[in-house]
C-alpha positions in Angstrom: -9.9 62.8 -1.3 -11.6 61.4 1.6 -13.9 58.7 -0.3 -14.6 55.3 1.2 -13.8 52.1 -0.6 -17.3 51.3 -1.5 -17.8 54.5 -3.1 -14.7 54.1 -4.9 -15.6 50.8 -6.0 -19.0 52.2 -7.2 -17.4 55.1 -9.3 -15.0 52.4 -10.7 -17.8 50.2 -11.9 -19.7 53.0 -13.5 -16.8 54.5 -15.3 -15.9 50.9 -16.9 -19.5 49.9 -17.6 -21.1 53.2 -18.3 -23.7 52.4 -15.9 -25.5 54.0 -12.9 -25.5 52.2 -9.5 -27.3 53.2 -6.6 -25.2 53.9 -3.5 -23.4 50.7 -2.4 -24.9 50.6 1.3 -26.0 47.2 1.4 -24.0 44.0 0.3 -26.5 43.5 -2.4 -27.3 45.7 -5.4 -29.4 45.5 -8.2 -28.9 48.0 -11.4 -32.0 49.8 -11.8 -33.9 49.0 -15.0 -33.7 52.6 -16.2 -29.9 52.4 -16.5 -27.6 51.0 -19.1 -27.3 47.6 -18.4 -23.6 45.8 -18.5 -22.8 42.7 -20.5 -22.5 40.6 -17.2 -25.0 39.1 -15.0 -23.5 39.4 -12.0 -20.3 41.4 -10.5 -18.7 40.8 -7.1 -16.3 43.0 -5.4 -14.4 42.0 -2.5 -13.6 44.9 -0.4 -11.4 44.2 2.8 -13.4 41.4 4.5 -16.7 42.2 2.8 -18.2 40.8 -0.4 -20.8 42.6 -2.3 -23.2 41.4 -5.1 -24.1 43.6 -8.2 -26.8 42.0 -10.3 -28.0 43.0 -13.7 -31.4 44.0 -13.7 -34.0 41.2 -13.5 -31.7 38.1 -13.1 -34.2 35.8 -11.4 -33.8 33.9 -8.1 -32.6 30.4 -9.5 -30.1 32.2 -11.9 -28.8 34.1 -8.8 -28.2 31.0 -6.8 -26.4 29.1 -9.5 -24.2 32.2 -10.4 -23.5 32.6 -6.7 -22.0 29.0 -6.4 -20.2 29.5 -9.4 -18.5 32.5 -8.1 -17.4 31.0 -4.7 -15.1 28.9 -7.0 -13.9 31.6 -9.4 -13.0 33.7 -6.3 -11.1 30.6 -4.7 -8.8 30.9 -8.1 -9.0 34.6 -8.4 -5.3 35.1 -9.5 -5.4 32.7 -12.7 -6.4 33.3 -16.1 -10.2 33.5 -16.5 -12.3 31.2 -18.6 -14.9 32.0 -21.0 -17.7 34.7 -19.7 -15.4 35.5 -16.9 -13.6 38.3 -15.9 -11.1 38.9 -12.9 -9.7 42.3 -12.3 -8.1 44.5 -9.5 -9.0 48.2 -8.5 -6.5 50.3 -7.2 -6.3 53.6 -5.6 -3.4 56.2 -5.3 -1.8 56.2 -1.8 1.3 58.7 -2.6 3.8 56.2 -1.8 5.5 55.7 -5.2 8.9 54.7 -5.8 9.7 57.7 -8.0 9.2 61.2 -6.9 7.6 63.7 -8.8 10.7 65.6 -10.0 12.6 62.3 -11.1 9.3 61.5 -13.4 9.4 64.9 -14.6 13.0 64.4 -15.9 11.7 61.2 -17.9 8.2 62.2 -19.4 6.7 65.2 -20.4 2.9 66.6 -21.8 2.1 64.8 -25.1 0.9 67.6 -27.3 1.9 66.4 -30.8 -0.3 64.0 -32.9 2.3 63.0 -35.3 4.4 61.4 -32.3 1.3 59.3 -31.5 0.6 58.5 -34.8 4.2 56.9 -35.2 3.8 55.1 -31.9 0.6 53.6 -32.9 -0.8 53.9 -36.5 -4.5 55.3 -36.4 -4.4 55.8 -32.7 -3.9 59.7 -32.6 -7.8 60.5 -33.0 -8.5 58.1 -30.1 -5.8 59.7 -27.7 -6.7 63.3 -28.9 -10.4 62.9 -28.4 -12.2 65.1 -25.5 -11.8 63.0 -22.6 -8.7 61.4 -22.9 -6.6 64.2 -21.4 -4.3 64.6 -19.4 -1.6 63.0 -21.9 1.8 62.2 -20.5 4.6 60.0 -22.3 8.2 59.6 -22.9 10.1 60.5 -26.1 13.5 59.7 -27.3 15.1 60.7 -30.4 11.8 62.1 -31.7 10.0 58.8 -30.7 7.2 58.2 -28.2 8.1 54.9 -26.2 5.2 55.2 -23.5 1.9 57.1 -23.1 -0.4 57.5 -20.2 -3.9 59.0 -20.8 -7.6 58.7 -19.4 -9.1 55.5 -20.7 -12.3 56.3 -18.9 -13.4 59.5 -17.4 -16.5 60.6 -15.3 -17.2 63.9 -13.6 -15.8 62.3 -10.5 -12.9 59.7 -11.4 -10.5 59.1 -14.3 -9.0 55.6 -15.1 -5.4 55.1 -16.3 -4.7 53.8 -19.8 -1.2 53.2 -20.0 0.8 51.7 -23.0 4.4 51.1 -23.6 6.3 49.7 -26.4 7.8 46.2 -25.5 11.4 47.6 -25.9 11.0 50.4 -23.7 9.6 48.2 -20.4 11.2 48.2 -17.2 13.2 51.4 -18.0 11.0 54.1 -15.7 9.5 55.1 -18.8 5.7 54.0 -18.1 6.3 54.7 -14.5 7.3 58.1 -14.7 4.2 59.0 -17.3 1.9 57.1 -14.6 3.1 59.4 -11.8 2.6 62.5 -14.1 -0.8 61.8 -15.0 -2.0 60.9 -11.6 -0.9 64.1 -10.2 -2.5 66.0 -13.2 -6.0 64.2 -12.5 -5.6 65.3 -8.8 -5.1 68.7 -9.8 -8.5 68.6 -11.6 -9.9 67.5 -8.2 -10.6 64.2 -9.7 -9.8 60.7 -8.0 -7.4 58.8 -10.3 -8.0 55.1 -10.4 -6.0 52.3 -11.7 -7.4 48.8 -12.8 -6.0 45.6 -14.1 -6.9 42.2 -15.0 -5.8 39.9 -12.0 -3.6 38.0 -13.8 -1.6 40.8 -15.3 1.3 40.8 -13.0 3.3 43.3 -14.9 0.6 45.8 -14.8 -0.2 45.4 -11.0 3.8 45.8 -10.4 3.7 49.0 -12.2 0.5 50.1 -10.2 2.4 49.1 -6.9 5.6 51.3 -7.9 3.5 54.3 -8.9 2.0 54.3 -5.4 -1.3 52.5 -5.9 -2.9 50.1 -3.6 -5.5 47.5 -4.0 -9.2 48.5 -2.7 -10.9 45.8 -4.5 -10.9 42.6 -6.1 -13.6 42.0 -8.8 -15.2 39.3 -10.9 -18.1 39.6 -13.6 -19.8 36.7 -15.0 -21.8 36.9 -18.3 -23.0 33.5 -18.3 -24.0 30.3 -16.4 -21.2 27.7 -16.4 
């Protein structure tokens, strides 16, 4: 789908924080007071060589100046674990250049339809995974045991954000990769945009994204309070 990175960024932020943003035409945007407001005061998205500031409603000029100064230092140390009140994330889009073919993924992962295997995977989680909006569900089952599951952690009329969980002993065996690829293609068949996001310091998740054919389109930080 031919969606530019600014629009993808807006759709991602709206999905994650359940807010409504105006089109990101300028490099500074304020969330309208009639919309839900996020927990953060400032979100900065680095898209290519452009930096976009998104403000919660009614942040005064003095506070904005302090937050922007603090954000400069945060961006310099972007890949490090965040301090209290600061989130660092990477948003990625699907390019189709995955390291596993769709046919190979279909040999490892399949649609998940049985609630009992999900309940055994994570007690008490079946209600979450099978509620409306979490579809499509794909995962790997071996000897009747669910090892990895991909689902829609967030869904809007335009995008789906991936959620992927894998048992520690089943990692690095291609299960999460296969489930991610099948989930991605199912979302595309719905004419929705699949988005992958992860904490900036989560190297394992970013490696999985790269293997599944996702590439970074935005690096974001959000600041919830003054330093």
